[in-house]
C-alpha positions as CSV (number, residue, x, y, z in Angstrom):
1,M,-4.1,-29.6,-2.4
2,R,-0.9,-27.8,-3.4
3,W,-2.2,-24.7,-1.7
4,F,-2.8,-26.6,1.5
5,I,0.7,-27.9,1.5
6,F,2.0,-24.3,0.9
7,I,0.0,-23.0,3.9
8,I,1.5,-25.8,6.1
9,I,5.0,-24.8,5.0
10,Y,4.2,-21.2,5.7
11,I,3.1,-22.0,9.2
12,L,6.1,-24.2,9.9
13,V,8.5,-21.5,8.7
14,D,6.6,-18.9,10.8
15,I,6.9,-21.0,14.0
16,Y,10.6,-21.7,13.4
17,A,11.4,-18.0,12.7
18,F,9.6,-17.0,15.9
19,Q,12.3,-18.9,17.9
20,A,14.8,-16.3,16.7
21,V,12.6,-13.5,17.9
22,K,12.1,-15.1,21.3
23,T,15.9,-15.6,21.6
24,I,16.5,-11.9,21.0
25,T,13.7,-10.4,23.2
26,K,11.4,-11.5,26.0
27,S,9.0,-8.6,25.5
28,P,5.4,-9.9,25.3
29,W,4.5,-6.9,23.3
30,L,7.0,-7.7,20.5
31,H,5.9,-11.4,20.7
32,G,2.3,-10.3,20.4
33,L,3.1,-8.0,17.4
34,Y,4.9,-10.8,15.6
35,V,2.0,-13.2,16.2
36,F,-0.6,-10.6,15.1
37,I,1.2,-9.8,11.8
38,S,1.8,-13.5,11.1
39,L,-1.9,-14.4,11.7
40,A,-3.1,-11.4,9.6
41,V,-0.9,-12.4,6.7
42,L,-1.9,-16.1,7.0
43,A,-5.6,-15.1,7.0
44,G,-5.1,-13.0,3.9
45,L,-3.2,-15.8,2.3
46,I,-6.0,-18.3,3.0
47,Y,-8.6,-15.8,1.7
48,E,-6.7,-15.2,-1.5
49,L,-6.1,-18.8,-2.2
50,S,-9.6,-19.9,-1.3
51,F,-11.7,-17.1,-2.8
52,M,-9.5,-15.3,-5.3
53,G,-7.1,-18.1,-6.3
54,S,-8.8,-18.8,-9.6
55,A,-8.9,-15.2,-10.6
56,K,-6.1,-14.2,-12.9
57,M,-6.8,-10.5,-13.0
58,M,-4.0,-8.8,-11.1
59,E,-5.6,-5.8,-9.5
60,P,-3.8,-3.4,-7.2
61,P,-5.3,-4.7,-3.9
62,K,-4.3,-8.2,-4.7
63,M,-0.8,-7.1,-5.8
64,Y,-0.3,-5.2,-2.6
65,F,-1.2,-8.2,-0.5
66,F,1.3,-10.2,-2.5
67,G,3.9,-7.5,-1.9
68,I,3.3,-7.5,1.8
69,F,3.3,-11.3,1.9
70,L,6.8,-11.3,0.2
71,A,8.1,-8.6,2.6
72,V,7.0,-10.7,5.6
73,F,7.8,-14.2,4.3
74,V,11.2,-13.8,2.6
75,P,12.9,-12.5,5.7
76,K,11.4,-15.4,7.7
77,L,12.9,-17.8,5.2
78,L,16.3,-16.2,5.8
79,L,15.8,-16.5,9.5
80,V,15.0,-20.2,9.1
81,I,18.1,-20.9,7.0
82,F,20.4,-19.3,9.6
83,M,18.7,-20.9,12.6
84,F,18.3,-24.3,11.0
85,G,22.0,-24.2,10.0
86,E,23.0,-23.4,13.6
87,D,20.8,-26.3,14.8
88,I,22.4,-28.7,12.4
89,V,25.9,-27.7,13.5
90,R,24.9,-28.0,17.2
91,F,23.3,-31.4,16.5
92,F,26.4,-32.9,14.9
93,V,28.8,-31.4,17.4
94,G,26.6,-32.7,20.2
95,I,26.8,-36.2,18.8
96,F,30.6,-35.9,18.4
97,M,31.0,-34.8,22.0
98,K,28.8,-37.6,23.2
99,V,30.7,-40.2,21.3
100,A,33.9,-38.7,22.6
101,G,32.6,-39.2,26.1
102,S,32.3,-35.5,27.0
103,D,29.7,-34.5,29.6
104,Q,29.6,-30.9,28.5
105,S,26.7,-29.5,26.6
106,F,27.4,-27.7,23.4
107,Y,24.3,-25.5,23.7
108,M,25.3,-22.0,24.7
109,P,22.5,-19.3,25.1
110,S,24.9,-16.5,24.2
111,R,25.9,-18.2,21.0
112,R,22.3,-18.8,20.1
113,K,21.5,-15.2,20.8
114,F,24.4,-14.0,18.7
115,V,23.3,-16.1,15.7
116,S,19.7,-14.9,16.1
117,T,20.9,-11.3,16.1
118,I,23.0,-11.7,13.0
119,A,20.1,-13.5,11.3
120,L,17.6,-10.8,12.1
121,G,20.0,-8.1,10.9
122,I,20.4,-9.9,7.5
123,A,16.6,-10.6,7.3
124,A,15.9,-6.9,7.7
125,I,17.6,-6.2,4.4
126,P,15.1,-7.9,2.1
127,F,12.3,-6.6,4.3
128,A,13.4,-3.0,3.9
129,S,14.1,-3.5,0.2
130,L,10.8,-5.0,-0.6
131,I,8.9,-2.2,1.3
132,Y,11.1,0.5,-0.4
133,G,10.3,-1.2,-3.8
134,M,6.6,-0.8,-3.2
135,V,6.8,2.8,-1.9
136,Q,9.5,4.3,-4.1
137,G,11.1,1.8,-6.4
138,K,8.2,1.2,-8.8
139,Y,8.3,4.8,-10.0
140,N,12.1,5.3,-9.9
141,Y,12.3,5.8,-13.6
142,K,15.7,5.6,-15.4
143,V,16.7,6.8,-18.8
144,L,19.2,4.4,-20.3
145,K,21.1,5.6,-23.4
146,Y,22.9,3.5,-26.0
147,A,24.7,4.2,-29.3
148,L,24.9,1.3,-31.8
149,E,27.0,1.3,-34.9
150,F,26.1,-0.5,-38.2
151,D,28.1,-0.9,-41.4
152,D,25.0,-0.7,-43.6
153,L,23.0,2.0,-41.9
154,P,21.9,4.5,-44.6
155,D,23.9,7.7,-44.4
156,E,20.8,9.8,-44.0
157,F,19.9,7.9,-40.8
158,D,23.3,8.4,-39.1
159,G,22.3,9.8,-35.7
160,F,18.6,8.6,-35.9
161,T,17.3,8.2,-32.3
162,L,14.5,6.1,-31.0
163,T,12.9,5.9,-27.6
164,Q,11.6,2.5,-26.5
165,I,9.2,1.9,-23.7
166,S,7.6,-1.4,-22.8
167,D,5.2,-3.2,-20.4
168,V,3.1,-0.2,-19.2
169,H,0.6,-2.4,-17.4
170,S,-1.7,0.5,-16.8
171,G,-4.0,-1.5,-14.6
172,S,-1.3,-1.5,-11.9
173,F,-0.7,2.3,-11.6
174,D,-1.8,4.2,-8.5
175,N,0.0,7.5,-8.8
176,H,-1.0,9.8,-11.7
177,H,1.6,12.4,-10.8
178,K,4.5,9.9,-11.0
179,V,3.3,8.4,-14.3
180,E,2.9,11.9,-15.7
181,Y,6.5,12.7,-14.8
182,A,7.6,9.6,-16.7
183,V,5.6,10.5,-19.8
184,N,7.1,14.0,-19.8
185,L,10.5,12.4,-19.4
186,I,9.9,10.3,-22.6
187,N,9.0,13.4,-24.5
188,E,12.0,15.3,-23.2
189,Q,14.3,12.8,-25.0
190,Q,13.1,14.4,-28.3
191,S,13.8,11.2,-30.2
192,D,12.9,10.8,-33.9
193,V,10.4,8.0,-33.0
194,I,8.8,6.4,-29.9
195,L,8.4,2.7,-30.0
196,F,6.2,0.7,-27.5
197,T,6.8,-3.0,-27.4
198,G,3.7,-4.4,-25.8
199,D,1.6,-5.1,-22.6
200,L,-0.3,-1.8,-22.4
201,V,-2.7,-3.3,-19.9
202,N,-2.8,-6.2,-17.4
203,N,-5.9,-7.8,-18.8
204,I,-8.7,-5.5,-20.1
205,A,-8.8,-2.4,-22.3
206,D,-10.8,-0.4,-19.7
207,E,-7.6,-0.2,-17.5
208,M,-6.5,2.5,-19.9
209,N,-9.5,4.7,-19.4
210,D,-7.8,6.9,-16.7
211,W,-4.5,7.0,-18.6
212,K,-5.5,7.4,-22.3
213,Q,-5.3,11.2,-22.3
214,L,-1.9,11.2,-20.6
215,F,-0.3,8.7,-23.0
216,S,-1.8,10.4,-26.0
217,T,0.6,13.3,-25.2
218,L,3.6,11.2,-26.4
219,K,4.9,12.8,-29.5
220,A,7.9,12.2,-31.9
221,K,8.9,13.4,-35.3
222,E,8.1,10.1,-37.0
223,G,5.3,9.2,-34.7
224,V,4.6,6.6,-32.0
225,F,4.4,2.9,-33.0
226,S,3.3,-0.1,-30.9
227,V,2.9,-3.8,-30.9
228,L,0.8,-6.2,-28.8
229,G,2.2,-8.1,-25.8
230,N,0.8,-11.3,-24.2
231,H,-1.3,-9.4,-21.7
232,D,-3.0,-7.3,-24.3
233,Y,-5.1,-10.2,-25.7
234,G,-7.1,-10.7,-22.6
235,D,-6.0,-14.3,-22.3
236,Y,-5.8,-14.2,-18.5
237,V,-9.4,-13.2,-18.0
238,K,-12.3,-15.7,-17.6
239,W,-14.6,-14.2,-20.2
240,E,-18.3,-15.2,-20.5
241,N,-17.9,-15.9,-24.2
242,T,-15.4,-15.4,-27.0
243,T,-17.4,-12.4,-28.3
244,E,-16.6,-10.4,-25.2
245,K,-12.9,-11.3,-25.5
246,T,-12.8,-10.2,-29.1
247,K,-14.6,-6.9,-28.3
248,N,-12.0,-6.2,-25.6
249,L,-9.1,-6.7,-28.0
250,E,-10.8,-4.5,-30.7
251,K,-11.4,-1.8,-28.0
252,L,-7.7,-1.9,-27.1
253,K,-6.7,-1.5,-30.8
254,T,-9.1,1.3,-31.3
255,L,-7.9,3.0,-28.1
256,Q,-4.3,3.1,-29.4
257,K,-5.4,4.6,-32.6
258,E,-7.3,7.3,-30.7
259,M,-4.2,8.0,-28.8
260,G,-2.4,8.7,-32.0
261,W,-0.3,5.5,-31.9
262,N,0.4,3.3,-34.9
263,L,-0.3,-0.3,-33.9
264,L,1.6,-2.7,-36.1
265,L,-0.1,-6.1,-36.4
266,N,2.4,-8.2,-38.3
267,E,3.0,-5.1,-40.5
268,N,5.8,-2.8,-41.4
269,R,6.4,0.9,-42.2
270,Y,9.3,2.8,-43.8
271,F,11.0,5.9,-42.6
272,E,12.4,7.9,-45.5
273,R,15.0,10.7,-45.7
274,N,16.3,12.1,-49.0
275,G,15.6,9.0,-50.9
276,Q,17.0,6.6,-48.3
277,K,14.9,4.5,-46.0
278,I,14.9,2.1,-43.1
279,A,12.1,-0.4,-42.2
280,L,10.2,-0.7,-39.0
281,V,8.7,-4.2,-38.6
282,G,6.1,-5.0,-35.9
283,V,4.9,-8.5,-35.0
284,E,2.2,-9.6,-32.7
285,N,3.3,-11.5,-29.6
286,W,5.4,-14.6,-30.1
287,G,6.8,-16.3,-27.1
288,E,8.0,-19.7,-25.8
289,N,7.3,-21.2,-22.4
290,G,3.6,-21.4,-23.2
291,F,3.0,-17.9,-24.3
292,K,0.9,-16.9,-27.3
293,Q,2.5,-17.3,-30.7
294,A,0.5,-14.9,-32.9
295,G,3.6,-13.2,-34.4
296,D,4.1,-13.8,-38.2
297,L,7.5,-12.6,-39.4
298,D,6.8,-13.6,-43.0
299,K,3.6,-11.5,-43.1
300,A,5.2,-8.6,-41.3
301,C,8.0,-8.5,-43.8
302,E,5.8,-8.4,-46.9
303,G,7.1,-5.7,-49.3
304,I,10.5,-5.4,-47.5
305,S,13.8,-6.2,-49.2
306,D,16.3,-8.4,-47.5
307,K,18.8,-5.6,-48.0
308,D,16.8,-3.0,-46.2
309,F,18.0,-1.9,-42.8
310,K,15.4,-3.3,-40.4
311,I,14.2,-2.6,-36.8
312,L,12.0,-5.3,-35.4
313,M,9.5,-4.8,-32.6
314,S,8.7,-8.1,-30.9
315,H,7.4,-8.2,-27.3
316,D,9.0,-11.5,-26.1
317,P,12.8,-11.8,-26.3
318,S,12.5,-15.6,-26.6
319,H,11.4,-14.8,-30.2
320,W,14.8,-13.4,-31.0
321,Q,16.6,-16.4,-29.7
322,A,14.3,-18.9,-31.4
323,K,13.5,-17.3,-34.7
324,V,15.0,-13.9,-35.3
325,K,18.7,-13.7,-34.6
326,Q,19.7,-16.1,-37.4
327,D,16.9,-15.2,-39.9
328,P,18.5,-14.7,-43.3
329,R,16.5,-11.4,-43.7
330,H,18.9,-9.9,-41.2
331,F,17.0,-7.9,-38.6
332,H,19.6,-5.4,-37.5
333,L,18.0,-4.4,-34.2
334,T,15.2,-6.1,-32.3
335,L,13.3,-4.4,-29.5
336,S,11.6,-6.4,-26.8
337,G,10.4,-6.3,-23.2
338,H,8.2,-8.8,-21.3
339,T,10.7,-10.0,-18.6
340,H,10.5,-6.8,-16.4
341,G,13.9,-8.0,-15.2
342,M,11.6,-9.7,-12.8
343,Q,11.4,-6.3,-11.0
344,F,14.1,-7.6,-8.7
345,G,17.8,-7.9,-8.9
346,I,21.2,-6.3,-8.5
347,E,22.8,-4.1,-11.2
348,I,26.1,-2.2,-10.8
349,P,27.2,-1.1,-14.3
350,G,30.4,-2.9,-15.3
351,I,30.4,-5.1,-12.2
352,I,27.3,-7.2,-11.9
353,K,23.9,-7.6,-13.5
354,W,21.8,-10.4,-11.9
355,S,18.2,-11.3,-11.5
356,P,16.5,-14.7,-11.0
357,I,14.8,-14.2,-14.4
358,K,18.2,-14.9,-16.1
359,Y,17.6,-18.6,-15.4
360,R,14.5,-18.5,-17.6
361,Y,15.5,-16.0,-20.3
362,K,18.9,-15.8,-21.9
363,N,18.2,-12.2,-22.9
364,W,16.4,-10.4,-20.0
365,A,17.7,-6.8,-19.7
366,G,19.7,-4.5,-21.8
367,I,21.6,-4.8,-25.1
368,Y,22.8,-8.2,-26.4
369,E,24.6,-8.9,-29.7
370,E,25.0,-12.1,-31.7
371,F,25.9,-12.7,-35.4
372,G,26.2,-8.9,-35.8
373,R,22.6,-8.4,-34.8
374,Y,21.3,-6.6,-31.7
375,I,18.4,-6.9,-29.3
376,N,17.5,-4.5,-26.5
377,V,15.3,-6.0,-23.7
378,N,13.6,-3.1,-22.0
379,R,13.1,-3.6,-18.2
380,G,9.6,-2.3,-18.4
381,F,7.8,1.0,-17.6
382,G,5.2,-0.4,-15.2
383,F,4.9,-3.4,-12.8
384,L,2.8,-6.5,-12.3
385,G,2.4,-9.1,-9.6
386,Y,4.8,-7.6,-6.9
387,P,3.7,-3.9,-6.9
388,G,7.2,-2.6,-6.8
389,R,10.8,-2.8,-8.0
390,V,14.0,-3.6,-6.2
391,G,17.3,-3.0,-8.0
392,I,15.7,-3.3,-11.5
393,W,14.2,0.1,-12.1
394,P,11.5,1.2,-14.6
395,E,13.2,2.0,-17.8
396,I,13.0,4.5,-20.7
397,T,15.5,3.4,-23.4
398,V,17.1,5.8,-25.9
399,I,19.0,4.3,-28.7
400,Q,21.0,6.2,-31.3
401,L,21.8,4.6,-34.6
402,K,25.3,5.4,-35.9
403,K,27.0,4.7,-39.2
404,K,30.2,2.8,-38.5
405,Q,33.2,4.7,-39.7
406,N,36.0,2.9,-41.6
407,T,39.2,3.2,-39.7
408,V,41.6,2.3,-42.5
C-alpha cells in the first residue's frame, strides 16, 4: 500500500513539474521527451517495486536505476517547491486584491515564465551533480592525512602510520582500472599497517571473486588487518536455510585469509618495537538503529592491560558513542566506517561539512575527539544504493601517531 501511495505522489509531482516546462517552451518535441522520460522512469519504478521490491540484494543494475530515478525525481521536487510557492503567493495576493475591490488580475505570464526559468536553472544543479556522481564521483578517491598526538604513546611508536579503508562493497564495482588505481594509491602511502573496518561485500562472498587477486596486493610492514561490517554477515539475503548463510560467512572469512588479511573476530594483536608495544583490538559489528550487535569488547580485550595504548577497529561509529568513548579501559583511537557520509553532502575544509546523515549519526565523517579519545569515521572506499558520490568522495585515510611533546 505504501508503494502505491509513493507512485501516486511521484505522478502528481511529475504533472506539476511539467507545468514549468510548458511555461518555458512550447516545443512539442521537448514536451514529448519529458513525457517519454517520465513514463520510462515510472515504468521502471513500478517494476522494481512490484517484482524486485522484496529483494534486498543491491546489484549494479538495480542501483543504477535508483541513481537515474534520483537524478530525475529530485530536480522535479525542486521545481514543484518553486512553482507551488509562486502559486501560493499568487493565490493570497489574488484574494487580497479581490477583497480590496480591484478588478486587475495578479496573474502575469511573464512573471510565471521568469519563476519557471529560475526554478529550472536551480533544478539543473542536482541533476548534473547526481549524473556526475555516477560517472566520475564514485571513483574520485581522496587521501586524507591526519597527525594525532598522545601523551602516553610509547616512544618507539612516535611516527607510526596506519592507513584505514572501509566499506569496499565490492559487489558494486564496475571499473577494474579505477579500483586498481585506488589499491595502488593505498600501497603508495607506505604505512606501517593497513586497517580495513568492514563491509567487504554488499551481501555474498562471491562478490569478491573478481577482486580477490587485486586486494591481495595490499601490503604493509605490520600486515593488513580487518573486521566485519553489517553487510558481511549476509543478513540482507533471503537464504534457503541457515546452513547456506553460515557457509557464505565462512567463505568470506577464508577469502580474507587467502588474501593475506588478518581478520579480527573479537580479538587483539600487539605490535612490538624494542620492548614497547601497542595493541590493535578488532570487534565484530556492533551498531544501534537495528544493526547487528555481535561485537564483544570484553572478549576482544582478553590479555590486554588497561594501561596499554589501544587502537580499536569497530565498523559502526554508534558503538563509540554508546560503549567505547567512556570505557574505563581507555581506547585511544577508534576506527570506523559504515555511514559512507551518505555519499552526498558538501565539504569545504574549515568552512562547512554537511550531509543529511549527520541527523542520524553524531560521528559520520572524519576525526572527532571526546574525553581525550579519538574516532575516525572513514567515508568509505566503495558505494552502495546510489551508485555514485556527490561532494563526499571515496576515502583513503592515513593517520600518523605522534608522541605529545612537553612544552614546559
